[in-house]
All heavy atoms as TSV, in Angstrom:
chain	resi	resn	atom	element	x	y	z
A	1	MET	N	N	190.369	134.929	67.390
A	1	MET	CA	C	190.672	135.789	66.183
A	1	MET	C	C	189.951	135.249	64.970
A	1	MET	O	O	189.860	134.096	64.772
A	1	MET	CB	C	192.238	135.596	66.024
A	1	MET	CG	C	192.771	136.553	65.037
A	1	MET	SD	S	194.618	136.318	64.727
A	1	MET	CE	C	195.253	136.938	66.256
A	2	THR	N	N	189.278	136.221	64.346
A	2	THR	CA	C	188.524	135.919	63.149
A	2	THR	C	C	189.386	135.621	61.962
A	2	THR	O	O	190.583	135.921	61.927
A	2	THR	CB	C	187.586	137.036	62.747
A	2	THR	OG1	O	188.276	138.093	62.332
A	2	THR	CG2	C	186.677	137.488	63.911
A	3	ASN	N	N	188.746	134.969	60.973
A	3	ASN	CA	C	189.506	134.615	59.706
A	3	ASN	C	C	190.054	135.930	59.106
A	3	ASN	O	O	191.250	135.939	58.687
A	3	ASN	CB	C	188.616	133.923	58.760
A	3	ASN	CG	C	188.190	132.513	59.197
A	3	ASN	OD1	O	188.755	131.989	60.077
A	3	ASN	ND2	N	187.219	131.958	58.547
A	4	GLN	N	N	189.223	136.960	59.076
A	4	GLN	CA	C	189.728	138.193	58.407
A	4	GLN	C	C	190.834	138.817	59.226
A	4	GLN	O	O	191.802	139.324	58.630
A	4	GLN	CB	C	188.524	139.171	58.329
A	4	GLN	CG	C	188.771	140.414	57.552
A	4	GLN	CD	C	189.357	140.085	56.107
A	4	GLN	OE1	O	188.791	139.196	55.449
A	4	GLN	NE2	N	190.356	140.797	55.607
A	5	GLU	N	N	190.824	138.721	60.502
A	5	GLU	CA	C	191.885	139.322	61.326
A	5	GLU	C	C	193.225	138.554	61.049
A	5	GLU	O	O	194.273	139.149	60.907
A	5	GLU	CB	C	191.586	139.220	62.837
A	5	GLU	CG	C	190.522	140.175	63.301
A	5	GLU	CD	C	190.109	139.957	64.734
A	5	GLU	OE1	O	190.091	138.740	65.182
A	5	GLU	OE2	O	189.809	140.947	65.421
A	6	MET	N	N	193.094	137.230	60.943
A	6	MET	CA	C	194.284	136.393	60.674
A	6	MET	C	C	194.854	136.739	59.359
A	6	MET	O	O	196.105	136.941	59.176
A	6	MET	CB	C	193.982	134.916	60.689
A	6	MET	CG	C	193.565	134.419	62.128
A	6	MET	SD	S	192.925	132.823	62.172
A	6	MET	CE	C	194.327	131.844	61.976
A	7	ARG	N	N	194.012	136.864	58.310
A	7	ARG	CA	C	194.451	137.234	56.900
A	7	ARG	C	C	195.066	138.623	56.924
A	7	ARG	O	O	196.025	138.860	56.213
A	7	ARG	CB	C	193.371	137.074	55.998
A	7	ARG	CG	C	192.854	135.609	55.749
A	7	ARG	CD	C	191.692	135.469	54.805
A	7	ARG	NE	N	191.338	134.065	54.664
A	7	ARG	CZ	C	190.155	133.683	54.705
A	7	ARG	NH1	N	189.123	134.456	55.030
A	7	ARG	NH2	N	189.946	132.371	54.529
A	8	SER	N	N	194.459	139.496	57.605
A	8	SER	CA	C	194.907	140.851	57.689
A	8	SER	C	C	196.309	141.044	58.300
A	8	SER	O	O	197.227	141.699	57.804
A	8	SER	CB	C	193.882	141.740	58.463
A	8	SER	OG	O	194.480	142.769	59.113
A	9	ILE	N	N	196.560	140.211	59.359
A	9	ILE	CA	C	197.871	140.218	60.004
A	9	ILE	C	C	198.936	139.685	59.041
A	9	ILE	O	O	200.040	140.254	58.922
A	9	ILE	CB	C	197.854	139.411	61.282
A	9	ILE	CG1	C	197.027	140.210	62.341
A	9	ILE	CG2	C	199.351	139.200	61.785
A	9	ILE	CD1	C	196.766	139.411	63.521
A	10	VAL	N	N	198.663	138.603	58.397
A	10	VAL	CA	C	199.662	138.025	57.383
A	10	VAL	C	C	199.933	139.032	56.281
A	10	VAL	O	O	201.071	139.159	55.909
A	10	VAL	CB	C	199.068	136.677	56.863
A	10	VAL	CG1	C	199.896	136.218	55.718
A	10	VAL	CG2	C	199.030	135.581	57.936
A	11	GLN	N	N	198.969	139.690	55.870
A	11	GLN	CA	C	199.155	140.675	54.771
A	11	GLN	C	C	199.859	141.870	55.314
A	11	GLN	O	O	200.852	142.383	54.701
A	11	GLN	CB	C	197.807	141.055	54.232
A	11	GLN	CG	C	197.866	141.731	52.883
A	11	GLN	CD	C	196.524	141.878	52.231
A	11	GLN	OE1	O	195.521	142.201	53.037
A	11	GLN	NE2	N	196.361	141.707	50.956
A	12	GLN	N	N	199.399	142.424	56.429
A	12	GLN	CA	C	200.102	143.592	57.025
A	12	GLN	C	C	201.559	143.419	57.363
A	12	GLN	O	O	202.445	144.337	57.037
A	12	GLN	CB	C	199.315	144.016	58.306
A	12	GLN	CG	C	199.915	145.269	58.946
A	12	GLN	CD	C	199.016	145.587	60.195
A	12	GLN	OE1	O	198.045	144.954	60.506
A	12	GLN	NE2	N	199.491	146.653	60.903
A	13	TYR	N	N	201.900	142.279	57.918
A	13	TYR	CA	C	203.286	142.102	58.263
A	13	TYR	C	C	204.091	141.263	57.294
A	13	TYR	O	O	205.270	140.892	57.434
A	13	TYR	CB	C	203.351	141.365	59.698
A	13	TYR	CG	C	202.813	142.220	60.778
A	13	TYR	CD1	C	201.588	142.014	61.349
A	13	TYR	CD2	C	203.550	143.308	61.245
A	13	TYR	CE1	C	201.104	142.890	62.351
A	13	TYR	CE2	C	203.151	144.116	62.308
A	13	TYR	CZ	C	201.943	143.885	62.837
A	13	TYR	OH	O	201.458	144.666	63.805
A	14	ASP	N	N	203.477	140.980	56.113
A	14	ASP	CA	C	204.106	140.270	55.032
A	14	ASP	C	C	204.753	138.988	55.546
A	14	ASP	O	O	205.965	138.686	55.324
A	14	ASP	CB	C	205.108	141.151	54.353
A	14	ASP	CG	C	205.528	140.600	52.941
A	14	ASP	OD1	O	204.833	139.931	52.346
A	14	ASP	OD2	O	206.704	140.872	52.602
A	15	ILE	N	N	203.927	138.096	56.193
A	15	ILE	CA	C	204.392	136.841	56.780
A	15	ILE	C	C	204.276	135.849	55.637
A	15	ILE	O	O	203.232	135.660	55.047
A	15	ILE	CB	C	203.624	136.482	57.976
A	15	ILE	CG1	C	203.717	137.591	59.053
A	15	ILE	CG2	C	204.113	135.155	58.530
A	15	ILE	CD1	C	202.835	137.457	60.266
A	16	ASN	N	N	205.369	135.089	55.424
A	16	ASN	CA	C	205.473	134.056	54.433
A	16	ASN	C	C	204.733	132.796	54.854
A	16	ASN	O	O	204.845	132.393	56.020
A	16	ASN	CB	C	206.998	133.712	54.209
A	16	ASN	CG	C	207.279	132.785	53.054
A	16	ASN	OD1	O	206.528	131.737	52.971
A	16	ASN	ND2	N	208.165	133.232	52.202
A	17	TYR	N	N	203.946	132.148	54.037
A	17	TYR	CA	C	203.209	131.008	54.357
A	17	TYR	C	C	204.125	129.848	54.827
A	17	TYR	O	O	203.792	129.097	55.768
A	17	TYR	CB	C	202.355	130.467	53.215
A	17	TYR	CG	C	201.354	131.406	52.636
A	17	TYR	CD1	C	200.848	131.300	51.356
A	17	TYR	CD2	C	200.802	132.428	53.534
A	17	TYR	CE1	C	199.846	132.195	50.906
A	17	TYR	CE2	C	199.882	133.239	52.962
A	17	TYR	CZ	C	199.402	133.124	51.692
A	17	TYR	OH	O	198.427	134.006	51.233
A	18	PHE	N	N	205.305	129.754	54.227
A	18	PHE	CA	C	206.309	128.832	54.664
A	18	PHE	C	C	206.734	128.911	56.085
A	18	PHE	O	O	206.861	127.966	56.856
A	18	PHE	CB	C	207.591	128.765	53.718
A	18	PHE	CG	C	208.574	127.792	54.003
A	18	PHE	CD1	C	208.346	126.449	53.745
A	18	PHE	CD2	C	209.704	128.127	54.801
A	18	PHE	CE1	C	209.359	125.461	54.041
A	18	PHE	CE2	C	210.661	127.223	55.126
A	18	PHE	CZ	C	210.471	125.938	54.714
A	19	LYS	N	N	206.885	130.148	56.490
A	19	LYS	CA	C	207.270	130.523	57.895
A	19	LYS	C	C	206.146	130.088	58.876
A	19	LYS	O	O	206.491	129.511	59.928
A	19	LYS	CB	C	207.519	132.049	57.976
A	19	LYS	CG	C	207.931	132.521	59.398
A	19	LYS	CD	C	208.175	133.985	59.433
A	19	LYS	CE	C	208.581	134.470	60.792
A	19	LYS	NZ	N	208.873	135.822	60.821
A	20	ILE	N	N	204.872	130.234	58.398
A	20	ILE	CA	C	203.740	129.827	59.316
A	20	ILE	C	C	203.761	128.402	59.455
A	20	ILE	O	O	203.689	127.869	60.548
A	20	ILE	CB	C	202.449	130.375	58.691
A	20	ILE	CG1	C	202.335	131.889	58.617
A	20	ILE	CG2	C	201.297	129.805	59.505
A	20	ILE	CD1	C	201.139	132.405	57.900
A	21	GLY	N	N	203.960	127.665	58.324
A	21	GLY	CA	C	204.016	126.185	58.371
A	21	GLY	C	C	205.181	125.741	59.216
A	21	GLY	O	O	205.066	124.735	59.977
A	22	TYR	N	N	206.321	126.343	59.018
A	22	TYR	CA	C	207.503	125.913	59.758
A	22	TYR	C	C	207.341	126.026	61.239
A	22	TYR	O	O	207.718	125.221	62.096
A	22	TYR	CB	C	208.729	126.683	59.254
A	22	TYR	CG	C	209.941	126.319	60.016
A	22	TYR	CD1	C	210.743	125.149	59.550
A	22	TYR	CD2	C	210.557	127.164	60.964
A	22	TYR	CE1	C	211.837	124.832	60.135
A	22	TYR	CE2	C	211.800	126.765	61.591
A	22	TYR	CZ	C	212.369	125.621	61.269
A	22	TYR	OH	O	213.568	125.317	61.876
A	23	LYS	N	N	206.797	127.291	61.678
A	23	LYS	CA	C	206.684	127.463	63.119
A	23	LYS	C	C	205.465	126.762	63.781
A	23	LYS	O	O	205.536	126.684	65.032
A	23	LYS	CB	C	206.526	129.003	63.341
A	23	LYS	CG	C	207.803	129.806	63.057
A	23	LYS	CD	C	207.707	131.224	63.635
A	23	LYS	CE	C	209.134	131.790	63.540
A	23	LYS	NZ	N	209.261	132.896	64.413
A	24	THR	N	N	204.449	126.419	62.942
A	24	THR	CA	C	203.320	125.838	63.595
A	24	THR	C	C	203.222	124.323	63.384
A	24	THR	O	O	202.478	123.646	64.016
A	24	THR	CB	C	202.036	126.462	63.085
A	24	THR	OG1	O	201.959	126.270	61.620
A	24	THR	CG2	C	201.980	127.980	63.379
A	25	GLY	N	N	203.830	123.890	62.319
A	25	GLY	CA	C	203.713	122.397	61.955
A	25	GLY	C	C	202.442	122.156	61.172
A	25	GLY	O	O	202.134	120.957	60.964
A	26	VAL	N	N	201.733	123.151	60.757
A	26	VAL	CA	C	200.538	123.041	60.058
A	26	VAL	C	C	200.882	122.746	58.572
A	26	VAL	O	O	201.774	123.443	57.997
A	26	VAL	CB	C	199.539	124.277	60.177
A	26	VAL	CG1	C	198.373	124.085	59.267
A	26	VAL	CG2	C	199.159	124.416	61.650
A	27	HIS	N	N	200.262	121.860	57.921
A	27	HIS	CA	C	200.541	121.512	56.505
A	27	HIS	C	C	200.415	122.773	55.617
A	27	HIS	O	O	199.508	123.559	55.677
A	27	HIS	CB	C	199.529	120.427	56.038
A	27	HIS	CG	C	199.925	119.815	54.643
A	27	HIS	ND1	N	199.499	120.395	53.522
A	27	HIS	CD2	C	200.614	118.779	54.393
A	27	HIS	CE1	C	200.014	119.714	52.554
A	27	HIS	NE2	N	200.648	118.657	52.983
A	28	TYR	N	N	201.410	122.939	54.746
A	28	TYR	CA	C	201.478	124.049	53.829
A	28	TYR	C	C	200.243	124.287	53.020
A	28	TYR	O	O	199.698	125.371	52.840
A	28	TYR	CB	C	202.689	124.039	52.965
A	28	TYR	CG	C	202.893	125.293	52.038
A	28	TYR	CD1	C	203.564	126.365	52.561
A	28	TYR	CD2	C	202.473	125.221	50.820
A	28	TYR	CE1	C	203.732	127.465	51.875
A	28	TYR	CE2	C	202.577	126.366	49.953
A	28	TYR	CZ	C	203.255	127.526	50.532
A	28	TYR	OH	O	203.397	128.641	49.694
A	29	GLY	N	N	199.676	123.207	52.528
A	29	GLY	CA	C	198.500	123.289	51.645
A	29	GLY	C	C	197.280	123.850	52.401
A	29	GLY	O	O	196.547	124.664	51.899
A	30	ILE	N	N	197.079	123.475	53.654
A	30	ILE	CA	C	196.075	124.134	54.508
A	30	ILE	C	C	196.238	125.519	54.712
A	30	ILE	O	O	195.288	126.353	54.554
A	30	ILE	CB	C	195.983	123.342	55.838
A	30	ILE	CG1	C	195.633	121.895	55.654
A	30	ILE	CG2	C	195.068	124.060	56.789
A	30	ILE	CD1	C	195.715	121.009	56.902
A	31	ILE	N	N	197.462	125.962	54.977
A	31	ILE	CA	C	197.752	127.378	55.188
A	31	ILE	C	C	197.505	128.145	53.873
A	31	ILE	O	O	196.866	129.205	53.891
A	31	ILE	CB	C	199.155	127.576	55.699
A	31	ILE	CG1	C	199.416	126.944	57.023
A	31	ILE	CG2	C	199.648	128.995	55.596
A	31	ILE	CD1	C	200.926	126.797	57.434
A	32	GLU	N	N	197.985	127.566	52.819
A	32	GLU	CA	C	197.869	128.339	51.481
A	32	GLU	C	C	196.371	128.464	51.110
A	32	GLU	O	O	195.977	129.608	50.807
A	32	GLU	CB	C	198.572	127.546	50.405
A	32	GLU	CG	C	198.690	128.293	49.092
A	32	GLU	CD	C	199.486	127.494	48.010
A	32	GLU	OE1	O	199.413	126.232	48.050
A	32	GLU	OE2	O	200.248	128.107	47.409
A	33	ASP	N	N	195.631	127.429	51.257
A	33	ASP	CA	C	194.140	127.498	50.936
A	33	ASP	C	C	193.431	128.462	51.872
A	33	ASP	O	O	192.577	129.258	51.401
A	33	ASP	CB	C	193.553	126.090	51.102
A	33	ASP	CG	C	193.851	125.250	49.862
A	33	ASP	OD1	O	194.487	125.640	48.968
A	33	ASP	OD2	O	193.592	124.020	49.995
A	34	PHE	N	N	193.710	128.401	53.115
A	34	PHE	CA	C	193.055	129.382	54.110
A	34	PHE	C	C	193.356	130.833	53.779
A	34	PHE	O	O	192.482	131.639	53.644
A	34	PHE	CB	C	193.405	129.004	55.415
A	34	PHE	CG	C	192.803	129.935	56.507
A	34	PHE	CD1	C	191.514	129.823	56.810
A	34	PHE	CD2	C	193.568	130.924	57.088
A	34	PHE	CE1	C	190.925	130.727	57.764
A	34	PHE	CE2	C	192.984	131.857	58.070
A	34	PHE	CZ	C	191.661	131.730	58.301
A	35	PHE	N	N	194.643	131.162	53.666
A	35	PHE	CA	C	195.003	132.523	53.566
A	35	PHE	C	C	194.813	133.099	52.129
A	35	PHE	O	O	194.773	134.252	51.939
A	35	PHE	CB	C	196.547	132.773	53.917
A	35	PHE	CG	C	196.641	132.707	55.477
A	35	PHE	CD1	C	197.183	131.628	56.039
A	35	PHE	CD2	C	196.109	133.766	56.230
A	35	PHE	CE1	C	197.295	131.581	57.447
A	35	PHE	CE2	C	196.267	133.714	57.635
A	35	PHE	CZ	C	196.860	132.630	58.223
A	36	ASN	N	N	194.565	132.209	51.194
A	36	ASN	CA	C	194.206	132.684	49.815
A	36	ASN	C	C	192.704	132.740	49.650
A	36	ASN	O	O	192.261	133.118	48.560
A	36	ASN	CB	C	194.834	131.774	48.767
A	36	ASN	CG	C	196.322	131.981	48.521
A	36	ASN	OD1	O	196.856	133.123	48.871
A	36	ASN	ND2	N	196.992	131.024	48.111
A	37	GLY	N	N	192.002	132.362	50.710
A	37	GLY	CA	C	190.569	132.462	50.673
A	37	GLY	C	C	189.802	131.392	50.021
A	37	GLY	O	O	188.660	131.416	49.764
A	38	LYS	N	N	190.489	130.194	49.689
A	38	LYS	CA	C	189.828	129.132	49.082
A	38	LYS	C	C	188.952	128.343	49.921
A	38	LYS	O	O	187.919	127.771	49.605
A	38	LYS	CB	C	190.838	128.107	48.520
A	38	LYS	CG	C	191.619	128.613	47.311
A	38	LYS	CD	C	192.596	127.653	46.786
A	38	LYS	CE	C	193.440	128.230	45.625
A	38	LYS	NZ	N	194.415	127.280	45.172
A	39	THR	N	N	189.240	128.458	51.268
A	39	THR	CA	C	188.434	127.903	52.343
A	39	THR	C	C	188.440	128.685	53.658
A	39	THR	O	O	189.425	129.414	53.880
A	39	THR	CB	C	188.927	126.399	52.710
A	39	THR	OG1	O	188.026	125.877	53.594
A	39	THR	CG2	C	190.321	126.379	53.215
A	40	ASP	N	N	187.386	128.599	54.360
A	40	ASP	CA	C	187.327	129.331	55.650
A	40	ASP	C	C	187.474	128.359	56.858
A	40	ASP	O	O	187.394	128.715	57.977
A	40	ASP	CB	C	185.977	130.085	55.853
A	40	ASP	CG	C	186.030	131.400	55.035
A	40	ASP	OD1	O	187.202	131.921	54.795
A	40	ASP	OD2	O	184.973	131.925	54.723
A	41	ASP	N	N	187.531	127.061	56.471
A	41	ASP	CA	C	187.628	126.012	57.457
A	41	ASP	C	C	189.050	125.707	57.886
A	41	ASP	O	O	189.877	125.417	56.942
A	41	ASP	CB	C	186.917	124.729	56.956
A	41	ASP	CG	C	185.524	124.857	56.724
A	41	ASP	OD1	O	184.808	125.772	57.355
A	41	ASP	OD2	O	184.958	124.186	55.819
A	42	LEU	N	N	189.321	125.850	59.164
A	42	LEU	CA	C	190.561	125.349	59.727
A	42	LEU	C	C	190.174	124.373	60.902
A	42	LEU	O	O	189.432	124.718	61.634
A	42	LEU	CB	C	191.304	126.574	60.229
A	42	LEU	CG	C	192.318	127.342	59.416
A	42	LEU	CD1	C	192.894	128.459	60.175
A	42	LEU	CD2	C	193.408	126.478	58.808
A	43	PRO	N	N	190.919	123.263	60.983
A	43	PRO	CA	C	190.777	122.483	62.174
A	43	PRO	C	C	191.142	123.258	63.412
A	43	PRO	O	O	192.052	124.140	63.455
A	43	PRO	CB	C	191.791	121.323	61.968
A	43	PRO	CG	C	191.954	121.258	60.527
A	43	PRO	CD	C	191.911	122.697	60.002
A	44	ALA	N	N	190.406	123.006	64.482
A	44	ALA	CA	C	190.592	123.756	65.700
A	44	ALA	C	C	192.018	123.771	66.190
A	44	ALA	O	O	192.577	124.857	66.623
A	44	ALA	CB	C	189.726	123.253	66.800
A	45	LYS	N	N	192.697	122.649	66.237
A	45	LYS	CA	C	194.119	122.589	66.712
A	45	LYS	C	C	195.145	123.498	65.816
A	45	LYS	O	O	195.919	124.201	66.194
A	45	LYS	CB	C	194.642	121.159	66.802
A	45	LYS	CG	C	194.720	120.480	65.561
A	45	LYS	CD	C	195.272	119.083	65.761
A	45	LYS	CE	C	195.349	118.412	64.493
A	45	LYS	NZ	N	196.082	117.128	64.480
A	46	ASP	N	N	194.778	123.460	64.475
A	46	ASP	CA	C	195.605	124.256	63.517
A	46	ASP	C	C	195.350	125.733	63.742
A	46	ASP	O	O	196.197	126.542	63.718
A	46	ASP	CB	C	195.312	123.839	62.074
A	46	ASP	CG	C	195.765	122.471	61.824
A	46	ASP	OD1	O	196.586	121.945	62.498
A	46	ASP	OD2	O	195.389	121.875	60.634
A	47	ARG	N	N	194.032	126.052	63.914
A	47	ARG	CA	C	193.700	127.469	64.125
A	47	ARG	C	C	194.370	127.991	65.387
A	47	ARG	O	O	194.867	129.168	65.405
A	47	ARG	CB	C	192.092	127.620	64.236
A	47	ARG	CG	C	191.731	129.028	64.619
A	47	ARG	CD	C	190.227	129.115	64.840
A	47	ARG	NE	N	189.513	129.011	63.413
A	47	ARG	CZ	C	189.432	129.921	62.528
A	47	ARG	NH1	N	189.826	131.158	62.812
A	47	ARG	NH2	N	188.782	129.724	61.403
A	48	GLU	N	N	194.423	127.245	66.472
A	48	GLU	CA	C	194.954	127.641	67.728
A	48	GLU	C	C	196.509	127.884	67.531
A	48	GLU	O	O	197.033	128.871	67.941
A	48	GLU	CB	C	194.797	126.483	68.758
A	48	GLU	CG	C	195.256	126.894	70.145
A	48	GLU	CD	C	194.959	125.801	71.120
A	48	GLU	OE1	O	193.931	125.081	71.058
A	48	GLU	OE2	O	195.818	125.653	72.053
A	49	LYS	N	N	197.176	126.944	66.835
A	49	LYS	CA	C	198.619	127.096	66.584
A	49	LYS	C	C	198.909	128.316	65.775
A	49	LYS	O	O	199.850	129.090	66.010
A	49	LYS	CB	C	199.197	125.847	65.831
A	49	LYS	CG	C	199.197	124.597	66.636
A	49	LYS	CD	C	199.640	123.464	65.805
A	49	LYS	CE	C	199.481	122.173	66.496
A	49	LYS	NZ	N	199.894	121.004	65.525
A	50	ILE	N	N	198.138	128.582	64.595
A	50	ILE	CA	C	198.349	129.707	63.829
A	50	ILE	C	C	198.045	131.041	64.589
A	50	ILE	O	O	198.781	131.983	64.428
A	50	ILE	CB	C	197.529	129.562	62.542
A	50	ILE	CG1	C	198.081	128.423	61.709
A	50	ILE	CG2	C	197.609	130.900	61.690
A	50	ILE	CD1	C	197.150	128.067	60.528
A	51	THR	N	N	197.023	131.018	65.386
A	51	THR	CA	C	196.670	132.231	66.121
A	51	THR	C	C	197.802	132.547	67.154
A	51	THR	O	O	198.163	133.724	67.152
A	51	THR	CB	C	195.349	131.976	66.922
A	51	THR	OG1	O	194.323	131.730	65.975
A	51	THR	CG2	C	194.978	133.168	67.740
A	52	LYS	N	N	198.318	131.613	67.742
A	52	LYS	CA	C	199.367	131.916	68.754
A	52	LYS	C	C	200.650	132.389	68.003
A	52	LYS	O	O	201.325	133.409	68.435
A	52	LYS	CB	C	199.793	130.572	69.525
A	52	LYS	CG	C	198.862	130.267	70.612
A	52	LYS	CD	C	199.280	129.059	71.316
A	52	LYS	CE	C	198.266	128.606	72.379
A	52	LYS	NZ	N	198.591	127.454	73.124
A	53	MET	N	N	200.931	131.828	66.848
A	53	MET	CA	C	202.121	132.246	66.080
A	53	MET	C	C	201.863	133.697	65.568
A	53	MET	O	O	202.802	134.509	65.656
A	53	MET	CB	C	202.337	131.324	64.944
A	53	MET	CG	C	203.489	131.607	63.982
A	53	MET	SD	S	203.020	132.581	62.548
A	53	MET	CE	C	204.592	132.879	61.834
A	54	LEU	N	N	200.675	134.000	65.071
A	54	LEU	CA	C	200.396	135.364	64.594
A	54	LEU	C	C	200.478	136.417	65.763
A	54	LEU	O	O	200.967	137.539	65.468
A	54	LEU	CB	C	199.045	135.445	63.822
A	54	LEU	CG	C	199.011	134.635	62.550
A	54	LEU	CD1	C	197.581	134.683	61.966
A	54	LEU	CD2	C	200.065	135.109	61.516
A	55	GLU	N	N	199.895	136.002	66.878
A	55	GLU	CA	C	199.947	136.884	67.973
A	55	GLU	C	C	201.397	137.305	68.353
A	55	GLU	O	O	201.666	138.389	68.724
A	55	GLU	CB	C	199.167	136.308	69.163
A	55	GLU	CG	C	197.651	136.396	68.969
A	55	GLU	CD	C	196.925	135.588	70.107
A	55	GLU	OE1	O	197.509	134.867	70.845
A	55	GLU	OE2	O	195.683	135.734	70.080
A	56	ALA	N	N	202.226	136.269	68.332
A	56	ALA	CA	C	203.672	136.441	68.736
A	56	ALA	C	C	204.362	137.376	67.657
A	56	ALA	O	O	205.170	138.230	68.018
A	56	ALA	CB	C	204.365	135.104	68.729
A	57	GLU	N	N	203.996	137.203	66.401
A	57	GLU	CA	C	204.520	138.100	65.362
A	57	GLU	C	C	204.130	139.529	65.485
A	57	GLU	O	O	204.904	140.457	65.391
A	57	GLU	CB	C	204.102	137.562	63.915
A	57	GLU	CG	C	204.792	136.350	63.574
A	57	GLU	CD	C	206.281	136.574	63.196
A	57	GLU	OE1	O	206.683	137.602	62.566
A	57	GLU	OE2	O	207.010	135.662	63.561
A	58	VAL	N	N	202.842	139.730	65.857
A	58	VAL	CA	C	202.336	141.060	66.084
A	58	VAL	C	C	203.100	141.727	67.288
A	58	VAL	O	O	203.585	142.846	67.246
A	58	VAL	CB	C	200.810	141.091	66.364
A	58	VAL	CG1	C	200.368	142.402	66.844
A	58	VAL	CG2	C	200.093	140.710	65.033
A	59	LYS	N	N	203.273	140.927	68.323
A	59	LYS	CA	C	203.902	141.439	69.520
A	59	LYS	C	C	205.358	141.808	69.198
A	59	LYS	O	O	205.854	142.805	69.660
A	59	LYS	CB	C	203.814	140.440	70.626
A	59	LYS	CG	C	204.349	140.869	71.992
A	59	LYS	CD	C	204.090	139.712	73.051
A	59	LYS	CE	C	204.564	140.231	74.422
A	59	LYS	NZ	N	204.399	139.233	75.449
A	60	LYS	N	N	206.013	140.875	68.483
A	60	LYS	CA	C	207.421	141.127	68.047
A	60	LYS	C	C	207.576	142.364	67.218
A	60	LYS	O	O	208.507	143.150	67.411
A	60	LYS	CB	C	207.921	139.932	67.369
A	60	LYS	CG	C	209.393	139.957	66.972
A	60	LYS	CD	C	209.843	138.685	66.354
A	60	LYS	CE	C	209.467	138.678	64.850
A	60	LYS	NZ	N	209.969	137.590	64.043
A	61	ASN	N	N	206.652	142.622	66.340
A	61	ASN	CA	C	206.784	143.749	65.362
A	61	ASN	C	C	206.241	145.039	65.982
A	61	ASN	O	O	206.516	146.013	65.406
A	61	ASN	CB	C	205.943	143.383	64.076
A	61	ASN	CG	C	206.710	142.328	63.249
A	61	ASN	OD1	O	207.886	142.542	62.976
A	61	ASN	ND2	N	206.029	141.415	62.785
A	62	SER	N	N	205.600	144.964	67.142
A	62	SER	CA	C	205.041	146.219	67.627
A	62	SER	C	C	206.051	146.956	68.627
A	62	SER	O	O	205.784	147.939	69.112
A	62	SER	CB	C	203.706	145.897	68.369
A	62	SER	OG	O	203.970	145.120	69.532
A	63	LYS	N	N	207.125	146.198	68.822
A	63	LYS	CA	C	208.170	146.789	69.780
A	63	LYS	C	C	208.961	147.856	69.101
A	63	LYS	O	O	209.192	147.981	67.967
A	63	LYS	CB	C	209.097	145.784	70.301
A	63	LYS	CG	C	208.420	144.817	71.228
A	63	LYS	CD	C	209.301	143.761	71.764
A	63	LYS	CE	C	208.632	142.865	72.774
A	63	LYS	NZ	N	209.536	141.909	73.277
């Protein structure tokens, strides 16, 4: 999943950054910086966790 796809899902489904942090265990500051466009760098393990969480949200909301 590309950075733009991830940001688009968060915006489209109005997913709260706190919820992403809670469900993935990724530090809130990293999530906030990434989704606000301050950085495009995400550690591989964090990217994997966030991607899985966003895919689950899309699947849940598409039913």
